Each structure stands twice: as C-alpha cells, then as structure tokens.
N, CA, C and O atoms as a Maestro MAE file, in Angstrom:
{
 s_m_m2io_version
 :::
 2.0.0
}

f_m_ct {
 s_m_title
 :::
 protein
 m_atom[236] {
  # First column is atom index #
  i_m_mmod_type
  r_m_x_coord
  r_m_y_coord
  r_m_z_coord
  i_m_residue_number
  s_m_chain_name
  s_m_pdb_residue_name
  s_m_pdb_atom_name
  i_m_atomic_number
  :::
  1 25 -44.662 60.367 -71.143 1 A "MET " " N  " 7
  2 3 -43.879 61.190 -70.241 1 A "MET " " CA " 6
  3 2 -44.480 61.113 -68.834 1 A "MET " " C  " 6
  4 15 -45.700 61.086 -68.672 1 A "MET " " O  " 8
  5 25 -43.641 61.080 -67.859 2 A "MET " " N  " 7
  6 3 -44.045 60.967 -66.467 2 A "MET " " CA " 6
  7 2 -44.394 62.354 -65.911 2 A "MET " " C  " 6
  8 15 -43.675 63.328 -66.133 2 A "MET " " O  " 8
  9 25 -45.505 62.416 -65.189 3 A "SER " " N  " 7
  10 3 -45.884 63.689 -64.568 3 A "SER " " CA " 6
  11 2 -44.982 63.962 -63.368 3 A "SER " " C  " 6
  12 15 -44.269 63.073 -62.903 3 A "SER " " O  " 8
  13 25 -45.020 65.189 -62.876 4 A "GLN " " N  " 7
  14 3 -44.209 65.547 -61.706 4 A "GLN " " CA " 6
  15 2 -44.632 64.714 -60.498 4 A "GLN " " C  " 6
  16 15 -43.786 64.272 -59.721 4 A "GLN " " O  " 8
  17 25 -45.933 64.501 -60.340 5 A "LYS " " N  " 7
  18 3 -46.442 63.715 -59.217 5 A "LYS " " CA " 6
  19 2 -45.962 62.257 -59.307 5 A "LYS " " C  " 6
  20 15 -45.562 61.664 -58.305 5 A "LYS " " O  " 8
  21 25 -46.006 61.688 -60.525 6 A "GLU " " N  " 7
  22 3 -45.527 60.320 -60.721 6 A "GLU " " CA " 6
  23 2 -44.024 60.235 -60.450 6 A "GLU " " C  " 6
  24 15 -43.547 59.274 -59.847 6 A "GLU " " O  " 8
  25 25 -43.296 61.238 -60.898 7 A "GLY " " N  " 7
  26 3 -41.853 61.271 -60.668 7 A "GLY " " CA " 6
  27 2 -41.514 61.318 -59.190 7 A "GLY " " C  " 6
  28 15 -40.597 60.637 -58.730 7 A "GLY " " O  " 8
  29 25 -42.259 62.126 -58.448 8 A "LYS " " N  " 7
  30 3 -42.026 62.225 -57.005 8 A "LYS " " CA " 6
  31 2 -42.308 60.892 -56.324 8 A "LYS " " C  " 6
  32 15 -41.540 60.460 -55.465 8 A "LYS " " O  " 8
  33 25 -43.414 60.234 -56.706 9 A "ARG " " N  " 7
  34 3 -43.741 58.924 -56.123 9 A "ARG " " CA " 6
  35 2 -42.664 57.906 -56.457 9 A "ARG " " C  " 6
  36 15 -42.306 57.078 -55.619 9 A "ARG " " O  " 8
  37 25 -42.151 57.964 -57.672 10 A "GLU " " N  " 7
  38 3 -41.099 57.028 -58.104 10 A "GLU " " CA " 6
  39 2 -39.836 57.228 -57.263 10 A "GLU " " C  " 6
  40 15 -39.237 56.255 -56.805 10 A "GLU " " O  " 8
  41 25 -39.436 58.470 -57.059 11 A "ILE " " N  " 7
  42 3 -38.235 58.765 -56.271 11 A "ILE " " CA " 6
  43 2 -38.403 58.301 -54.831 11 A "ILE " " C  " 6
  44 15 -37.492 57.702 -54.259 11 A "ILE " " O  " 8
  45 25 -39.548 58.571 -54.250 12 A "ILE " " N  " 7
  46 3 -39.795 58.147 -52.861 12 A "ILE " " CA " 6
  47 2 -39.747 56.628 -52.760 12 A "ILE " " C  " 6
  48 15 -39.152 56.079 -51.833 12 A "ILE " " O  " 8
  49 25 -40.376 55.955 -53.715 13 A "TYR " " N  " 7
  50 3 -40.361 54.483 -53.712 13 A "TYR " " CA " 6
  51 2 -38.926 53.962 -53.815 13 A "TYR " " C  " 6
  52 15 -38.525 53.090 -53.044 13 A "TYR " " O  " 8
  53 25 -38.157 54.492 -54.763 14 A "GLN " " N  " 7
  54 3 -36.783 54.024 -54.971 14 A "GLN " " CA " 6
  55 2 -35.911 54.270 -53.739 14 A "GLN " " C  " 6
  56 15 -35.117 53.408 -53.360 14 A "GLN " " O  " 8
  57 25 -36.053 55.424 -53.123 15 A "MET " " N  " 7
  58 3 -35.268 55.732 -51.917 15 A "MET " " CA " 6
  59 2 -35.664 54.823 -50.759 15 A "MET " " C  " 6
  60 15 -34.808 54.341 -50.018 15 A "MET " " O  " 8
  61 25 -36.948 54.596 -50.612 16 A "THR " " N  " 7
  62 3 -37.447 53.734 -49.541 16 A "THR " " CA " 6
  63 2 -36.936 52.302 -49.721 16 A "THR " " C  " 6
  64 15 -36.491 51.665 -48.767 16 A "THR " " O  " 8
  65 25 -37.009 51.812 -50.955 17 A "MET " " N  " 7
  66 3 -36.572 50.441 -51.203 17 A "MET " " CA " 6
  67 2 -35.049 50.310 -51.137 17 A "MET " " C  " 6
  68 15 -34.535 49.237 -50.821 17 A "MET " " O  " 8
  69 25 -34.336 51.378 -51.429 18 A "SER " " N  " 7
  70 3 -32.881 51.350 -51.265 18 A "SER " " CA " 6
  71 2 -32.527 51.141 -49.794 18 A "SER " " C  " 6
  72 15 -31.640 50.351 -49.471 18 A "SER " " O  " 8
  73 25 -33.215 51.841 -48.915 19 A "ALA " " N  " 7
  74 3 -32.987 51.670 -47.475 19 A "ALA " " CA " 6
  75 2 -33.366 50.260 -47.043 19 A "ALA " " C  " 6
  76 15 -32.676 49.652 -46.225 19 A "ALA " " O  " 8
  77 25 -34.457 49.742 -47.587 20 A "ALA " " N  " 7
  78 3 -34.885 48.385 -47.240 20 A "ALA " " CA " 6
  79 2 -33.864 47.353 -47.726 20 A "ALA " " C  " 6
  80 15 -33.591 46.379 -47.024 20 A "ALA " " O  " 8
  81 25 -33.294 47.558 -48.931 21 A "ARG " " N  " 7
  82 3 -32.262 46.639 -49.432 21 A "ARG " " CA " 6
  83 2 -31.036 46.653 -48.530 21 A "ARG " " C  " 6
  84 15 -30.430 45.609 -48.289 21 A "ARG " " O  " 8
  85 25 -30.671 47.817 -48.037 22 A "GLN " " N  " 7
  86 3 -29.531 47.909 -47.123 22 A "GLN " " CA " 6
  87 2 -29.818 47.132 -45.839 22 A "GLN " " C  " 6
  88 15 -28.944 46.444 -45.311 22 A "GLN " " O  " 8
  89 25 -31.039 47.248 -45.348 23 A "MET " " N  " 7
  90 3 -31.426 46.508 -44.143 23 A "MET " " CA " 6
  91 2 -31.379 45.009 -44.406 23 A "MET " " C  " 6
  92 15 -30.953 44.239 -43.546 23 A "MET " " O  " 8
  93 25 -31.815 44.592 -45.593 24 A "LEU " " N  " 7
  94 3 -31.767 43.175 -45.966 24 A "LEU " " CA " 6
  95 2 -30.324 42.687 -46.025 24 A "LEU " " C  " 6
  96 15 -29.997 41.626 -45.493 24 A "LEU " " O  " 8
  97 25 -29.467 43.463 -46.671 25 A "GLU " " N  " 7
  98 3 -28.055 43.093 -46.800 25 A "GLU " " CA " 6
  99 2 -27.358 42.991 -45.445 25 A "GLU " " C  " 6
  100 15 -26.449 42.177 -45.280 25 A "GLU " " O  " 8
  101 25 -27.768 43.797 -44.486 26 A "LYS " " N  " 7
  102 3 -27.178 43.775 -43.149 26 A "LYS " " CA " 6
  103 2 -27.810 42.717 -42.250 26 A "LYS " " C  " 6
  104 15 -27.388 42.531 -41.109 26 A "LYS " " O  " 8
  105 25 -28.813 42.031 -42.762 27 A "GLY " " N  " 7
  106 3 -29.466 40.984 -41.978 27 A "GLY " " CA " 6
  107 2 -30.463 41.516 -40.962 27 A "GLY " " C  " 6
  108 15 -30.861 40.792 -40.049 27 A "GLY " " O  " 8
  109 25 -30.870 42.766 -41.105 28 A "LEU " " N  " 7
  110 3 -31.817 43.348 -40.162 28 A "LEU " " CA " 6
  111 2 -33.250 42.913 -40.449 28 A "LEU " " C  " 6
  112 15 -34.098 42.887 -39.557 28 A "LEU " " O  " 8
  113 25 -33.505 42.570 -41.718 29 A "ILE " " N  " 7
  114 3 -34.817 42.030 -42.106 29 A "ILE " " CA " 6
  115 2 -34.584 40.809 -42.989 29 A "ILE " " C  " 6
  116 15 -33.532 40.678 -43.615 29 A "ILE " " O  " 8
  117 25 -35.561 39.927 -43.036 30 A "SER " " N  " 7
  118 3 -35.458 38.735 -43.866 30 A "SER " " CA " 6
  119 2 -35.903 39.042 -45.292 30 A "SER " " C  " 6
  120 15 -36.493 40.090 -45.554 30 A "SER " " O  " 8
  121 25 -35.618 38.126 -46.207 31 A "GLU " " N  " 7
  122 3 -36.062 38.305 -47.586 31 A "GLU " " CA " 6
  123 2 -37.596 38.328 -47.646 31 A "GLU " " C  " 6
  124 15 -38.179 39.072 -48.435 31 A "GLU " " O  " 8
  125 25 -38.229 37.525 -46.824 32 A "LYS " " N  " 7
  126 3 -39.694 37.503 -46.778 32 A "LYS " " CA " 6
  127 2 -40.228 38.868 -46.331 32 A "LYS " " C  " 6
  128 15 -41.176 39.388 -46.920 32 A "LYS " " O  " 8
  129 25 -39.623 39.442 -45.298 33 A "GLU " " N  " 7
  130 3 -40.049 40.765 -44.818 33 A "GLU " " CA " 6
  131 2 -39.818 41.830 -45.894 33 A "GLU " " C  " 6
  132 15 -40.640 42.726 -46.083 33 A "GLU " " O  " 8
  133 25 -38.687 41.715 -46.592 34 A "TYR " " N  " 7
  134 3 -38.379 42.664 -47.664 34 A "TYR " " CA " 6
  135 2 -39.449 42.606 -48.747 34 A "TYR " " C  " 6
  136 15 -39.945 43.639 -49.197 34 A "TYR " " O  " 8
  137 25 -39.800 41.394 -49.161 35 A "LYS " " N  " 7
  138 3 -40.807 41.232 -50.213 35 A "LYS " " CA " 6
  139 2 -42.171 41.756 -49.762 35 A "LYS " " C  " 6
  140 15 -42.885 42.378 -50.548 35 A "LYS " " O  " 8
  141 25 -42.533 41.511 -48.517 36 A "GLN " " N  " 7
  142 3 -43.804 42.012 -47.992 36 A "GLN " " CA " 6
  143 2 -43.796 43.548 -47.983 36 A "GLN " " C  " 6
  144 15 -44.782 44.184 -48.358 36 A "GLN " " O  " 8
  145 25 -42.695 44.121 -47.560 37 A "PHE " " N  " 7
  146 3 -42.556 45.576 -47.521 37 A "PHE " " CA " 6
  147 2 -42.621 46.155 -48.935 37 A "PHE " " C  " 6
  148 15 -43.280 47.168 -49.169 37 A "PHE " " O  " 8
  149 25 -41.933 45.502 -49.871 38 A "ASP " " N  " 7
  150 3 -41.940 45.958 -51.255 38 A "ASP " " CA " 6
  151 2 -43.366 45.964 -51.808 38 A "ASP " " C  " 6
  152 15 -43.764 46.910 -52.489 38 A "ASP " " O  " 8
  153 25 -44.122 44.929 -51.522 39 A "THR " " N  " 7
  154 3 -45.512 44.861 -51.981 39 A "THR " " CA " 6
  155 2 -46.318 46.037 -51.436 39 A "THR " " C  " 6
  156 15 -47.077 46.665 -52.173 39 A "THR " " O  " 8
  157 25 -46.154 46.336 -50.152 40 A "LYS " " N  " 7
  158 3 -46.871 47.459 -49.538 40 A "LYS " " CA " 6
  159 2 -46.449 48.786 -50.162 40 A "LYS " " C  " 6
  160 15 -47.287 49.654 -50.404 40 A "LYS " " O  " 8
  161 25 -45.155 48.946 -50.420 41 A "MET " " N  " 7
  162 3 -44.669 50.203 -50.998 41 A "MET " " CA " 6
  163 2 -45.129 50.360 -52.448 41 A "MET " " C  " 6
  164 15 -45.405 51.475 -52.891 41 A "MET " " O  " 8
  165 25 -45.215 49.248 -53.192 42 A "GLN " " N  " 7
  166 3 -45.739 49.322 -54.555 42 A "GLN " " CA " 6
  167 2 -47.199 49.757 -54.539 42 A "GLN " " C  " 6
  168 15 -47.623 50.556 -55.374 42 A "GLN " " O  " 8
  169 25 -47.962 49.233 -53.593 43 A "GLN " " N  " 7
  170 3 -49.368 49.616 -53.478 43 A "GLN " " CA " 6
  171 2 -49.492 51.094 -53.101 43 A "GLN " " C  " 6
  172 15 -50.363 51.800 -53.611 43 A "GLN " " O  " 8
  173 25 -48.629 51.549 -52.217 44 A "LYS " " N  " 7
  174 3 -48.704 52.925 -51.734 44 A "LYS " " CA " 6
  175 2 -48.265 53.935 -52.792 44 A "LYS " " C  " 6
  176 15 -48.932 54.949 -52.999 44 A "LYS " " O  " 8
  177 25 -47.140 53.659 -53.465 45 A "TYR " " N  " 7
  178 3 -46.547 54.647 -54.362 45 A "TYR " " CA " 6
  179 2 -46.814 54.408 -55.848 45 A "TYR " " C  " 6
  180 15 -46.579 55.305 -56.657 45 A "TYR " " O  " 8
  181 25 -47.294 53.238 -56.225 46 A "SER " " N  " 7
  182 3 -47.565 52.908 -57.635 46 A "SER " " CA " 6
  183 2 -46.408 53.313 -58.541 46 A "SER " " C  " 6
  184 15 -46.603 54.087 -59.478 46 A "SER " " O  " 8
  185 25 -45.196 52.796 -58.273 47 A "PRO " " N  " 7
  186 3 -44.049 53.194 -59.088 47 A "PRO " " CA " 6
  187 2 -44.167 52.666 -60.510 47 A "PRO " " C  " 6
  188 15 -44.731 51.596 -60.738 47 A "PRO " " O  " 8
  189 25 -43.641 53.408 -61.448 48 A "ILE " " N  " 7
  190 3 -43.654 52.988 -62.848 48 A "ILE " " CA " 6
  191 2 -42.445 52.108 -63.135 48 A "ILE " " C  " 6
  192 15 -42.592 51.007 -63.664 48 A "ILE " " O  " 8
  193 25 -41.266 52.577 -62.795 49 A "PHE " " N  " 7
  194 3 -40.045 51.833 -63.068 49 A "PHE " " CA " 6
  195 2 -39.726 50.828 -61.978 49 A "PHE " " C  " 6
  196 15 -39.112 49.796 -62.249 49 A "PHE " " O  " 8
  197 25 -40.127 51.110 -60.770 50 A "GLY " " N  " 7
  198 3 -39.827 50.224 -59.650 50 A "GLY " " CA " 6
  199 2 -40.346 48.824 -59.842 50 A "GLY " " C  " 6
  200 15 -39.701 47.867 -59.412 50 A "GLY " " O  " 8
  201 25 -41.495 48.671 -60.475 51 A "THR " " N  " 7
  202 3 -42.066 47.343 -60.680 51 A "THR " " CA " 6
  203 2 -41.284 46.535 -61.700 51 A "THR " " C  " 6
  204 15 -41.397 45.310 -61.728 51 A "THR " " O  " 8
  205 25 -40.498 47.190 -62.534 52 A "LEU " " N  " 7
  206 3 -39.681 46.464 -63.522 52 A "LEU " " CA " 6
  207 2 -38.613 45.624 -62.843 52 A "LEU " " C  " 6
  208 15 -38.184 44.605 -63.385 52 A "LEU " " O  " 8
  209 25 -38.176 46.048 -61.650 53 A "PHE " " N  " 7
  210 3 -37.091 45.376 -60.953 53 A "PHE " " CA " 6
  211 2 -37.543 44.583 -59.745 53 A "PHE " " C  " 6
  212 15 -36.713 43.969 -59.074 53 A "PHE " " O  " 8
  213 25 -38.817 44.575 -59.449 54 A "SER " " N  " 7
  214 3 -39.295 43.969 -58.215 54 A "SER " " CA " 6
  215 2 -39.191 42.453 -58.199 54 A "SER " " C  " 6
  216 15 -39.169 41.856 -57.122 54 A "SER " " O  " 8
  217 25 -39.127 41.813 -59.365 55 A "ASN " " N  " 7
  218 3 -39.071 40.355 -59.406 55 A "ASN " " CA " 6
  219 2 -37.651 39.813 -59.493 55 A "ASN " " C  " 6
  220 15 -37.469 38.604 -59.634 55 A "ASN " " O  " 8
  221 25 -36.656 40.659 -59.415 56 A "ILE " " N  " 7
  222 3 -35.265 40.220 -59.482 56 A "ILE " " CA " 6
  223 2 -34.884 39.574 -58.158 56 A "ILE " " C  " 6
  224 15 -35.107 40.139 -57.088 56 A "ILE " " O  " 8
  225 25 -34.298 38.360 -58.249 57 A "ASN " " N  " 7
  226 3 -33.842 37.658 -57.058 57 A "ASN " " CA " 6
  227 2 -32.606 38.359 -56.520 57 A "ASN " " C  " 6
  228 15 -31.635 38.554 -57.250 57 A "ASN " " O  " 8
  229 25 -32.634 38.736 -55.265 58 A "LEU " " N  " 7
  230 3 -31.535 39.505 -54.677 58 A "LEU " " CA " 6
  231 2 -30.390 38.646 -54.188 58 A "LEU " " C  " 6
  232 15 -29.335 39.178 -53.842 58 A "LEU " " O  " 8
  233 25 -30.560 37.353 -54.150 59 A "GLN " " N  " 7
  234 3 -29.485 36.494 -53.641 59 A "GLN " " CA " 6
  235 2 -29.008 35.520 -54.672 59 A "GLN " " C  " 6
  236 15 -28.107 34.726 -54.402 59 A "GLN " " O  " 8
  :::
 }
 m_bond[235] {
  # First column is bond index #
  i_m_from
  i_m_to
  i_m_order
  :::
  1 1 2 1
  2 2 3 1
  3 3 4 2
  4 3 5 1
  5 5 6 1
  6 6 7 1
  7 7 8 2
  8 7 9 1
  9 9 10 1
  10 10 11 1
  11 11 12 2
  12 11 13 1
  13 13 14 1
  14 14 15 1
  15 15 16 2
  16 15 17 1
  17 17 18 1
  18 18 19 1
  19 19 20 2
  20 19 21 1
  21 21 22 1
  22 22 23 1
  23 23 24 2
  24 23 25 1
  25 25 26 1
  26 26 27 1
  27 27 28 2
  28 27 29 1
  29 29 30 1
  30 30 31 1
  31 31 32 2
  32 31 33 1
  33 33 34 1
  34 34 35 1
  35 35 36 2
  36 35 37 1
  37 37 38 1
  38 38 39 1
  39 39 40 2
  40 39 41 1
  41 41 42 1
  42 42 43 1
  43 43 44 2
  44 43 45 1
  45 45 46 1
  46 46 47 1
  47 47 48 2
  48 47 49 1
  49 49 50 1
  50 50 51 1
  51 51 52 2
  52 51 53 1
  53 53 54 1
  54 54 55 1
  55 55 56 2
  56 55 57 1
  57 57 58 1
  58 58 59 1
  59 59 60 2
  60 59 61 1
  61 61 62 1
  62 62 63 1
  63 63 64 2
  64 63 65 1
  65 65 66 1
  66 66 67 1
  67 67 68 2
  68 67 69 1
  69 69 70 1
  70 70 71 1
  71 71 72 2
  72 71 73 1
  73 73 74 1
  74 74 75 1
  75 75 76 2
  76 75 77 1
  77 77 78 1
  78 78 79 1
  79 79 80 2
  80 79 81 1
  81 81 82 1
  82 82 83 1
  83 83 84 2
  84 83 85 1
  85 85 86 1
  86 86 87 1
  87 87 88 2
  88 87 89 1
  89 89 90 1
  90 90 91 1
  91 91 92 2
  92 91 93 1
  93 93 94 1
  94 94 95 1
  95 95 96 2
  96 95 97 1
  97 97 98 1
  98 98 99 1
  99 99 100 2
  100 99 101 1
  101 101 102 1
  102 102 103 1
  103 103 104 2
  104 103 105 1
  105 105 106 1
  106 106 107 1
  107 107 108 2
  108 107 109 1
  109 109 110 1
  110 110 111 1
  111 111 112 2
  112 111 113 1
  113 113 114 1
  114 114 115 1
  115 115 116 2
  116 115 117 1
  117 117 118 1
  118 118 119 1
  119 119 120 2
  120 119 121 1
  121 121 122 1
  122 122 123 1
  123 123 124 2
  124 123 125 1
  125 125 126 1
  126 126 127 1
  127 127 128 2
  128 127 129 1
  129 129 130 1
  130 130 131 1
  131 131 132 2
  132 131 133 1
  133 133 134 1
  134 134 135 1
  135 135 136 2
  136 135 137 1
  137 137 138 1
  138 138 139 1
  139 139 140 2
  140 139 141 1
  141 141 142 1
  142 142 143 1
  143 143 144 2
  144 143 145 1
  145 145 146 1
  146 146 147 1
  147 147 148 2
  148 147 149 1
  149 149 150 1
  150 150 151 1
  151 151 152 2
  152 151 153 1
  153 153 154 1
  154 154 155 1
  155 155 156 2
  156 155 157 1
  157 157 158 1
  158 158 159 1
  159 159 160 2
  160 159 161 1
  161 161 162 1
  162 162 163 1
  163 163 164 2
  164 163 165 1
  165 165 166 1
  166 166 167 1
  167 167 168 2
  168 167 169 1
  169 169 170 1
  170 170 171 1
  171 171 172 2
  172 171 173 1
  173 173 174 1
  174 174 175 1
  175 175 176 2
  176 175 177 1
  177 177 178 1
  178 178 179 1
  179 179 180 2
  180 179 181 1
  181 181 182 1
  182 182 183 1
  183 183 184 2
  184 183 185 1
  185 185 186 1
  186 186 187 1
  187 187 188 2
  188 187 189 1
  189 189 190 1
  190 190 191 1
  191 191 192 2
  192 191 193 1
  193 193 194 1
  194 194 195 1
  195 195 196 2
  196 195 197 1
  197 197 198 1
  198 198 199 1
  199 199 200 2
  200 199 201 1
  201 201 202 1
  202 202 203 1
  203 203 204 2
  204 203 205 1
  205 205 206 1
  206 206 207 1
  207 207 208 2
  208 207 209 1
  209 209 210 1
  210 210 211 1
  211 211 212 2
  212 211 213 1
  213 213 214 1
  214 214 215 1
  215 215 216 2
  216 215 217 1
  217 217 218 1
  218 218 219 1
  219 219 220 2
  220 219 221 1
  221 221 222 1
  222 222 223 1
  223 223 224 2
  224 223 225 1
  225 225 226 1
  226 226 227 1
  227 227 228 2
  228 227 229 1
  229 229 230 1
  230 230 231 1
  231 231 232 2
  232 231 233 1
  233 233 234 1
  234 234 235 1
  235 235 236 2
  :::
 }
}
C-alpha cells in the first residue's frame, strides 16, 4: 500500500509530466528535452507508477 507521502509525490509527478507532454505535443520542447526533464522529475519525486510508463515511445 502506498503511503500518503508517496501518493502525493506520485500525483505531483504525474501532473508535472502531463504538462510536459502537452508542451512536447505543441512543439515547445523537444523529445530530448522531455526525456531529460522526465529523468530529473523521477529523481526528485521517486514515483512508483510513473516509472512504469517512462520508457514508452511517445511518437
């Protein structure tokens, strides 16, 4: 079971990466920048479920 603290980190990570995906889709950032940002956010938030989807090719 996920603790409240882990749940909060997971939600913040997912929301942050959702915004980053929107920026990628709009061409505001490159795929390389997105991947670099994702790596930093994984290090910062240590998401449990977020890492399950991090290797999916977006294009």
